[in-house]
Every structure is written in C-alpha cells, then in structure tokens.
C-alpha positions in Angstrom: 143.2 56.7 172.5 140.4 54.7 170.6 138.1 57.8 170.4 139.9 59.4 169.3 141.1 57.4 166.5 137.6 56.8 165.6 136.9 60.6 165.4 140.3 60.7 163.3 139.0 58.2 160.6 135.2 59.4 160.8 136.7 62.5 159.4 139.4 61.0 156.8 135.9 59.0 155.5 134.1 62.7 155.3 137.0 64.3 153.7 137.1 61.7 151.0 133.2 61.7 150.3 134.3 65.3 150.1 136.9 64.8 146.9 134.6 62.4 145.5 132.0 64.8 144.9 134.6 67.8 144.2 135.4 65.2 141.4 132.9 64.1 140.1 131.5 67.7 139.5 135.2 69.0 137.9 134.3 65.7 135.7 131.2 66.8 134.3 132.7 69.7 133.7 135.7 68.9 131.6 133.7 66.3 129.9 131.2 69.3 129.2 134.4 71.1 127.5 136.5 68.1 126.2 135.5 67.7 122.6 138.3 64.5 121.4 137.6 60.9 123.0 141.1 60.1 123.7 141.7 63.2 126.4 138.1 62.5 127.9 138.3 58.9 128.3 142.4 60.0 129.8 140.9 62.7 132.4 138.1 59.9 133.5 141.3 57.3 134.2 143.0 59.4 135.5 140.8 60.7 138.1 139.6 57.7 138.8 143.5 56.1 139.9 144.1 59.0 141.2 141.1 58.8 143.9 140.5 55.7 145.0 144.4 55.2 145.6 145.0 52.6 143.0 148.5 51.6 141.4 147.4 51.5 137.7 144.6 51.6 135.9 143.0 51.8 132.1 140.1 53.2 129.7 138.8 51.6 126.5 136.4 52.4 124.1 135.6 49.4 121.6 135.5 50.3 118.0 132.0 50.6 116.5 130.2 51.9 113.4 133.2 53.3 111.7 134.2 54.6 115.2 137.9 53.5 116.3 139.1 52.1 119.5 139.9 54.2 122.3 142.6 53.4 124.8 143.9 55.3 127.8 146.6 53.7 130.5 147.9 55.0 133.7 150.7 52.7 135.7 150.8 50.5 132.6 154.7 50.4 131.5 152.9 48.5 127.7 149.5 47.4 127.4 148.5 44.1 125.3 145.5 46.4 123.7 142.1 46.7 122.7 141.5 42.9 122.0 142.8 41.9 124.4 141.5 44.0 127.1 137.7 43.1 125.3 138.1 39.6 125.7 139.9 39.8 128.8 137.3 37.7 131.6 136.3 40.9 133.9 136.3 43.0 131.5 133.8 40.4 129.5 132.5 40.2 133.6 131.6 43.7 133.2 130.1 44.0 129.9 127.7 41.3 131.2 126.5 42.6 134.7 126.6 46.4 133.1 126.9 47.6 136.4 130.2 48.2 138.6 132.5 45.2 139.5 135.1 44.6 142.0 136.9 41.8 143.2 140.3 40.6 144.8 142.6 38.3 144.2 141.4 38.4 140.5 144.0 37.7 136.9 143.4 41.0 134.7 144.9 41.3 131.7 147.5 38.0 132.4 148.7 39.5 135.4 147.8 39.4 139.4 146.5 42.6 141.0 145.5 42.1 144.7 142.8 44.3 144.5 140.4 45.7 141.0 137.0 47.2 140.1 135.7 48.5 136.9 132.2 49.5 135.5 131.0 49.6 132.1 130.5 52.9 129.7 126.5 52.2 128.9 124.1 53.9 127.1 120.6 52.7 126.1 121.7 49.0 127.0 125.0 49.3 125.1 128.0 48.5 126.2 130.6 51.4 125.1 133.8 50.4 126.5 135.0 50.0 130.7 136.9 51.6 133.0 139.0 49.4 135.4 141.3 50.5 138.7 143.5 48.0 140.3 146.0 47.4 143.0 144.3 49.6 145.7 146.9 51.4 148.0 145.3 51.2 152.0 146.8 53.9 154.1 148.4 51.4 156.2 150.0 50.0 153.8 149.0 47.8 150.0 146.1 45.2 149.6 142.9 46.9 150.9 139.8 46.0 148.4 137.7 48.1 147.1 134.7 48.9 149.0 130.8 49.9 147.6 131.9 53.5 147.9 134.6 53.1 145.6 132.4 50.9 143.2 129.8 53.6 143.6 132.2 56.5 142.2 133.1 54.3 139.4 129.5 54.3 138.5 128.6 57.6 138.6 132.2 58.2 136.4 131.2 56.2 133.6 127.3 57.5 133.7 129.2 60.9 133.0 131.8 60.2 130.9 129.7 56.9 128.4 126.6 59.7 127.2 129.1 62.7 126.8 131.3 59.8 124.6 127.8 58.7 122.8 127.8 62.4 121.7 130.9 62.9 120.2 130.6 59.5 117.5 127.2 60.7 116.9 128.3 63.8 116.4 132.0 62.3 114.6 128.9 60.3 112.5 126.9 63.4 111.4 130.0 65.0 110.5 131.3 62.2 107.9 127.3 61.4 106.8 127.3 65.7 106.4 130.7 65.4 104.5 129.5 62.6 102.3 126.2 64.1 101.2 128.1 67.4 100.1 130.1 65.1 97.8 127.1 63.0 96.6 125.7 66.6 96.2 128.3 67.8 94.5 129.0 64.5 92.0 125.2 65.0 91.3 125.3 69.0 90.3 128.9 68.3 88.3 127.3 64.8 86.8 123.3 66.8 85.8 125.3 70.0 85.1 122.2 72.0 87.3 124.2 74.8 87.5 124.4 75.0 83.4 120.8 74.9 83.1 119.6 77.1 86.2 122.2 79.6 86.0 121.9 81.8 89.2 123.7 82.1 92.6 120.9 84.2 94.1 119.5 82.8 97.5 116.4 81.9 95.8 117.8 79.9 92.6 120.2 77.6 95.6 117.2 77.3 97.2 116.0 75.1 94.1 118.5 73.2 93.1 118.6 72.3 96.5 115.3 71.2 96.0 115.3 69.6 93.0 118.7 67.6 94.4 116.4 66.6 97.8 113.2 66.0 95.5 114.9 64.1 92.9 115.6 60.5 94.6 111.9 60.0 96.1 109.1 59.5 93.6 106.3 61.5 95.2 104.2 64.3 93.8 106.3 67.9 93.0 104.3 70.6 91.9 106.5 73.6 90.7 105.2 77.1 90.7 106.7 80.0 88.7 105.3 82.9 86.6 105.7 82.2 83.1 109.6 82.1 82.0 110.9 81.1 85.0 111.8 77.7 83.9 109.5 75.4 85.3 110.1 72.4 82.6 113.9 72.9 83.3 113.1 71.9 86.9 111.0 69.1 85.9 113.8 67.8 83.2 116.3 67.8 86.1 113.6 66.4 88.7 113.8 63.5 86.0 117.6 63.4 85.0 118.5 63.3 89.0 116.0 60.6 89.7 116.3 56.8 89.6 114.0 56.8 86.4 116.8 58.9 84.6 116.5 55.8 81.9 112.9 55.7 81.3 110.7 58.3 79.6 110.2 62.1 80.1 107.0 63.1 79.0 105.4 66.7 79.3 101.9 67.9 77.6 100.5 71.4 78.4 97.2 71.1 79.7 96.2 74.5 78.2 97.4 73.8 74.4 95.0 71.1 73.9 91.4 70.7 73.7 88.9 69.7 75.9 87.7 66.9 73.9 91.7 65.9 73.1 93.1 65.9 76.4 91.9 63.0 77.5 92.7 60.9 74.8 95.9 62.9 74.9 96.1 61.7 78.5 94.8 58.1 79.3 94.7 57.2 74.9 91.8 55.1 73.1 90.2 52.5 72.2 89.8 51.9 67.9 86.3 52.1 67.0 85.6 55.1 69.3 84.8 57.2 66.7 85.2 56.6 62.7 89.1 56.0 61.6 90.2 56.4 65.0 92.7 53.4 65.9 94.0 52.5 69.0 96.6 54.2 71.0 98.1 54.8 73.9 98.7 58.0 76.4 101.4 59.9 78.0 100.6 57.8 80.9 101.3 54.4 79.3 104.0 56.1 76.9 106.3 57.3 80.1 105.5 53.8 82.1 108.2 53.8 84.3 109.4 57.8 84.0 108.2 61.0 84.8 105.0 62.8 82.9 105.3 66.2 82.7 102.1 68.4 82.8 102.4 72.0 82.4 100.0 74.4 83.4 97.9 72.4 85.6 95.1 74.5 86.8 93.9 74.7 83.1 93.0 71.1 83.0 89.1 70.8 83.0 86.9 69.5 86.1 86.1 66.0 84.4 90.1 65.3 83.9 91.2 66.2 87.6 88.2 63.9 88.2 90.7 61.2 86.3 94.0 62.5 87.4 93.5 61.9 90.7 91.8 58.5 90.2 95.3 58.1 88.5 97.2 58.9 90.6 95.5 56.8 94.0 94.9 53.8 92.1 98.0 54.2 89.9 96.0 52.2 86.6 94.2 54.0 83.7 91.2 53.4 81.3 91.6 54.0 77.9 89.0 56.4 76.4 86.7 53.8 75.3 87.5 51.2 76.6 87.0 49.0 79.8 90.1 47.0 80.6 92.3 48.5 83.4 96.2 49.3 83.0 98.9 49.3 85.2 101.4 52.7 84.8 104.3 53.4 87.2 104.4 57.2 86.5 105.8 59.9 88.8 103.5 63.1 87.9 105.6 66.4 88.1 103.0 69.3 87.5 103.6 73.2 86.7 101.3 75.7 87.4 101.2 79.9 87.2 97.9 80.3 88.6 97.1 80.8 92.1 95.6 77.8 93.0 94.1 77.9 96.1 92.0 80.7 95.0 91.1 78.1 92.3 90.2 76.1 94.6 87.8 78.9 96.3 86.1 79.4 93.4 85.6 75.3 92.6 87.4 75.5 89.4 90.3 73.1 90.5 89.7 70.2 93.3 91.3 70.6 96.8 91.9 66.6 96.8 94.2 66.8 93.5 95.8 69.9 95.2 97.3 67.6 98.3 97.8 65.1 95.6 100.2 66.5 93.3 101.6 69.3 96.4 103.4 66.7 98.1 107.2 69.0 97.3 106.5 72.3 96.4 109.3 74.2 93.9 108.2 78.0 93.9 111.0 79.4 91.2 111.5 83.1 91.6 111.2 85.8 89.1 113.5 87.7 87.2 113.1 90.8 89.0 113.6 88.9 92.3 117.4 88.3 91.8 118.1 90.3 89.7 122.0 89.9 90.6 121.9 86.7 88.4 120.9 88.9 85.6 125.0 89.7 84.7 125.7 85.5 85.2 122.7 84.9 82.8 123.9 87.3 80.0 127.0 86.1 79.7 125.8 82.1 79.4 122.8 83.1 77.2 125.2 85.4 74.6 128.0 82.2 74.8 125.0 79.2 74.4 123.8 81.6 70.9 126.9 82.1 69.7 128.4 78.4 70.2 125.4 77.7 68.0 125.8 79.8 65.3 129.7 79.0 65.4 131.0 82.9 66.2 132.7 84.8 68.9 130.1 86.2 71.8 129.2 89.8 71.5 129.0 91.6 74.8 127.0 94.4 76.1 128.1 97.9 77.3 127.8 98.8 80.3 125.0 101.0 80.3 123.3 98.2 78.0 123.7 95.9 81.4 122.9 98.6 83.3 119.5 98.5 81.5 118.7 95.4 81.7 119.6 95.2 85.9 117.2 97.9 85.8 114.4 96.1 83.1 111.1 94.4 85.2 111.2 91.3 83.1 108.0 90.5 83.0 108.5 87.6 81.0 111.7 86.5 83.0 114.1 84.4 81.7 112.4 83.8 78.8 112.1 86.9 77.9 116.0 88.1 78.8 116.4 85.1 75.5 114.5 86.7 73.3 115.6 90.0 74.0 119.5 88.9 73.1 118.6 86.7 70.1 116.8 89.8 69.2 119.8 91.8 70.0 122.5 89.4 68.6 120.5 89.2 65.1 120.3 92.9 64.3 123.6 94.2 66.0 126.2 93.9 63.0 129.1 94.4 65.3 130.4 93.0 68.6 129.2 95.3 71.7 125.2 95.9 71.6 124.3 99.3 73.0 121.4 99.9 75.6 119.2 101.6 72.3 119.9 97.7 70.6 117.7 96.7 73.3 114.2 96.4 72.1 112.4 96.3 76.2 108.5 96.5 76.3 107.2 99.5 77.3 111.1 101.1 77.5 110.9 105.4 76.6 114.4 107.6 77.3 113.7 110.0 79.8 112.9 113.5 78.4 115.5 115.6 77.5 118.3 112.4 78.3 120.4 110.5 76.1 120.0 107.2 76.3 123.9 107.1 77.7 123.2 107.4 81.1 125.1 106.4 84.3 124.1 103.5 86.1 122.9 105.9 88.9 120.8 107.9 85.9 119.7 105.0 84.7 118.1 103.4 88.1 116.7 106.8 89.2 115.3 106.8 85.6 113.6 103.6 85.9 112.1 104.3 89.8 110.3 107.0 88.4 108.5 105.5 85.4 108.0 102.8 88.1 106.1 105.2 90.2 104.2 106.6 87.7 103.0 103.7 86.2 101.5 102.9 89.6 100.4 106.5 90.9 103.2 107.5 93.7 102.3 104.1 95.4 105.7 103.3 96.6 104.6 100.1 98.4 103.7 99.0 95.1 106.7 100.2 93.6 108.8 98.6 96.1 107.2 95.5 95.3 107.7 95.4 91.2 110.9 97.3 91.8 112.1 94.1 94.0 113.2 96.2 96.5 112.7 97.0 100.3 109.7 100.5 101.1 112.9 101.9 103.2 115.2 101.9 100.7 113.0 103.3 97.6 112.0 106.1 100.6 115.9 106.6 100.4 116.2 106.9 96.7 114.1 110.2 97.2 112.9 109.5 93.9 109.7 112.3 92.9 107.2 112.0 89.9 
C-alpha cells in the first residue's frame, strides 16, 4: 500500500512538472502574440492561479514614465486598487527582494491569507510590478504551503513576462515620440512655410526638407551641394529660420564674386590705417555673430582664405586685417558649392581639413531634370507669385507648353524655369501662354512638324534631339533625360 502511494505521488509530481513546462511554453508563445499590457497581465495571472491551485491571485504593473498602471485579478470580488497594492507589506518585500517569496499566515491587501507566494517583474534591476497567488488548495484539503517548485514557477513566469511588458512600454513610448515629432515637424513646416519656399513633393525634395528640419536645430556646419539655380541660398535661409539663431543676423557672401584682395576684409574686417583713407569696419563674421553666415561658392575661395576660415571654425575667433586683437565670434557656417570638392581636394585646390569642417551635414539638392514631377506645381507657384506681384490674374499654360517644359532638361534648373515664365508673362498679351512663347535655350522644332504636337510626339522629338546631341550614346542620353536606360530602349527612338 505504501509503495503504491509513493508511486502515485511520484507519478503526480512528474505530471505536475510536465504541466508546468508546458505552461511555460504556452506562456512564452502567448507573450509573443499579445500586443496589449492588459491582455498580457491577464494571461500570466490566470495561468499562475490555475496551475498553482490557488484560490485567488493578482498582478499589478506599476505606473511609469507616462505608462498607466495595469491590474488583473482572479477570485477577487473587489480589489482595493493600485496604490493599496503598491504599499502592501508583502508586495514591498517582493520589490526589495527582487526575487520570489512564499509565506504562511500573512495578511495581504488587508485580508488574512493562509498561504501566499509572489514574484516581482524585474527588468534591468527595475521592478515593473508583481504577480501574487494566495490560499493554495492541497490535494487532501486547504492550507498547504507554496513550495520551492511553486516559487521557481512564478519566477519563470515573471522572467518571461517582464521583458515583454518592458518592450510593449518602450514601443508605446516610441510611438508617442514619433507622433509628437510628426506634430512638431508639421508645426515647424507650417511656421516656416517650407513647402512654399521649397516647392515640390518628389522623393528628392522630401529628403531635402527632412534634412533641413533635422539639421536646423544643431550648430554644426552644413554643406549644401547642387547645380546652379537649384535653390542653395533658399535652403541656407531655411536652415537659419528654423534654428535657435533665427532672431540673429543671416549674412550671405559669394566667395566667387569678391576679389581675393577684398575677400579677407569682407569676411574678417579691417583695421583703420591699413591703407590710406581706410576706416576700421567689422567683417561678416563679426556682423553675423550669434547668427548664420552663408558662404556661397566656397570652392572658389583662395587657399589663403581657406586656411583662415579653418582657423576661425576651429578656434571661433577672428583677427581683422591689419589687427592683432582676437575677437571671439559665435557663428554657424553654412557653405554651398556646385563644384566637385573631392576633385578639387585631389588637385590641391581645396583644403581637405576645411572640407571636413564644413561638411558635418551635407544636403544635396536634386537638379530639376531629376524631379520632373515637380515641374507642374512649380509652374503654378511661379505664375501665381508673378501675378500677385503685378496685381493681376495668373496666366495659364497650354497643354503643349507644359509638355514642352516637361521635356526640357533645364540646365539652369529652377532659376531658369522662373526666368522663362517671367519672360513669357512679359511678352504674351493674353491670358494663355503657348508652347511657342517659351524661349527655351537651344530649342528647335522638328523638321516638317508644327509646334502644336501632342505629348507623346513631343516626348519622342525631345529624346531624338538628346540622342543626336550625344552621338547616339543611349547611356548618356538616359542620364541627361533622367530616365532608366531600359525605358529609353523601350521608346525605340532612332536617329
């Protein structure tokens, strides 16, 4: 009889261990699926109460960094609340122990419990909450204590649940941060009118706008690269307007437009008496102190000036021409160029150390031929601006005129488009601008074809002209046209 009872107990213990392992496996799978804290806590409390034969149980995840508290109960007619649970002596002992505990004859939440066990939910030494079970029912009757196996099971459940809860909270916090940043981004774009300054929704322009908004808040140097007419100074002004320096001066200087003999004085100032009749005056760096200085065509600065610019950026102080006193300056430098600076460095025409100083953040501006989808919106923007300036209704372009502009490569980019439309508005007496009114550079009609072509014909005509200009080289023609080489082959244009 005794042997049979012993074997029965061994068999029961084995089944219990298997059931606990299966439960832990099921809990781990459930935690990977659940996406709400409440459902996750409900799962672990229900599993713990059921498997440990407890009459009651509860789980509490404390409020933290804006995340609300979560409570789940089994077997409670009423629950005193999160504050009562967080201040309960047994819960406090769990938090201090950072490990599982079990006791008998304990009072929990103001009510006597014959037996109680619990485990804290711990992540990186931080207690997120607790899971507690009370009043275990034994096989032969009530009142059996929770044993070491029960404590290990609760500890395992808590070890599975805590990282999942922490990950959910971090995810919610990140989602809240993303929403907040989006709102701030929208508000900032609205206050700056960035969409009215940098017109276009192409992928390239969206990238530019995003870089402007992200780089504006810092004080690091920015290098704006792009062909002539792409809007480099507009971007520099937006960087300043969106920065903490917006209330201080923004000064621009074209390094290619000032003779070398005068450039140093323009940048750093000059002392009285350096030459006959010369009065002392500050340079751009002093005048822009606290604000932003925009150095356009930085690649054309002489090497001697480059060396002095490097010293200013490193030491944040200047010396006036002919002076000996060092003047501290607090200026953010935004530089721009349409040149190949890397090639200039190889040819020793540009200092490599200055290159890395000014190019902490680089903002590349796409040429207009690479964002043709923005052309219609740019046309409407420019015509509306001209009409508002002149106090009259905006003129409109015919479909053929728009098609002609869509086909045109725009070597002068947005500036050339603005000038073309300015000229057309000035020359056309009526309200409609025809394709022939556009004075496109190098444009000529195809032999025997009128100017009123449909869009498909105009497209083929332009592709043929480009192919002719590059001697039939389709790779080069595809690059100029801003299309894929395969697309060009599909057009099946011959010359």
